[in-house]
N, C-alpha and C positions, 0 to 999 in steps of 0.2 A: 506449455502450459506452465507458470512459474508462480510459486506463493512465496511472498516474502511475509516471515513470521517472527514473533518473539514467542518461542515456546512457554514462557512463563504466562501468556497470555490466554485466557479460557476461551476467545474468541478465534483465534488461531489454532488452538487444539481441535476446538468443534470443526472448524472447515477442514483442517487436515484429517479428521477424522471421515467427513463426509465424503471428500475425495477419496477415500481409501476404499471404503463402503461401497462407492459407484465404479471402483476398478479405475481409476483416472490416472492417465500418466502425467505427473509432473515433476519438477523441481522444486525442492526447498531453497530457500534463500533465508538465513538467518543474520536479518540487515541489522542487527547491533553487532555483529560478529563481523561481517561483511558488508559495512554501511554503502548506500548506493553512494556515487559520485553526482555533482550539480548537474552534468549533463545526463546521466540516466534517469535522473527526477525530473527533467526537464520533458526528457521520451516519455517518460508513464505520466505524467501530469497531461501532456497531449493525447496519450492514448485514452485518459480517464475523462478529459475534457473538463477537467478543473482546474482552479489554483492553488497555489500550493497553501494558502489559509484554509483552503477547503480542506486539506488531509494534516492540519495540524492538529496536535493533541493540547490543546491549550490550558489544559488543566495541570499538564506534568509540572513539576518545580523548577525544572529549565525554561519551561515557557515565562514563569513568572519571575524568574532573575534575569531572562532576557527584556521582559517588559513587553512581550509580543501583543497585549491587548492592548497597547496605544500605538501599535505600528500601523502605517497606511496599508490598505487593501487597495492600491491602483495597480496598473500596468508600470508605473514607476519605480513600485514596491517590489514587484514579484520576485527580480533578482535576489535581494536582500533576504526575502523569506526562504528560496531554494536555496541559498549558502547556508543560512541558520539550519534548515532542514539537513543537510549533508554535514555539517557539523556535528548536529546534535541528532543522531538519527532516533533518538527514543520518541521525539517531538512527532515522527511520523505514523499517522492512523494506521491501524493494521487489521487483518491482514491485507493485503493487495496482492491482485491475482491478475496476471497479465493472460490474455487468451489468445489462442492459437489464431484468431480472426485477426488480432491487431488490436483488439479493445484491451481494456484493463478495467478493474473495479473493486472496489472497498468490498472483501467479504466478511460483513458484520453479521450477516443473517443468513439461515439456510436458503431463502429464496436466491440471495446474491450469490452464493456458492453454485446453487442450480442452474442459474444465468450463465455463468463462467463455464460450466459444464458443457449445457447448449450452445455455447459460444465456441466451443472446442470440440463438436462433434460427439457431444456426450462423453468425450473424455475418456473411452474406453480404451484399454491397451489392445494392440493389433494381436 
């Protein structure tokens, strides 16, 4: 299991605390320091079963500067959004957890983090 976090984010810190409390084995990716590539974003979006605009933090200053609220949200617009997220990782919703079963989810609630743990066999370190 891997979790993409911004350490300054309270939701990320809560998710990591819960994973630690449950004894989960996971890898932390500080995605602002190690931004995902466009290809990695495509893969995570497939695992999430979401579109790039679904995981975009549209209230960020960068989103407003880019004018994201006026961007289309169709299949033809998808790559533009992915490239924007790759170039501006602060726009990516967090935390994102990739589970061992091949799925992924946005772990903004305790229930979502517990769901990720369940998808990873409880997440316990062997």
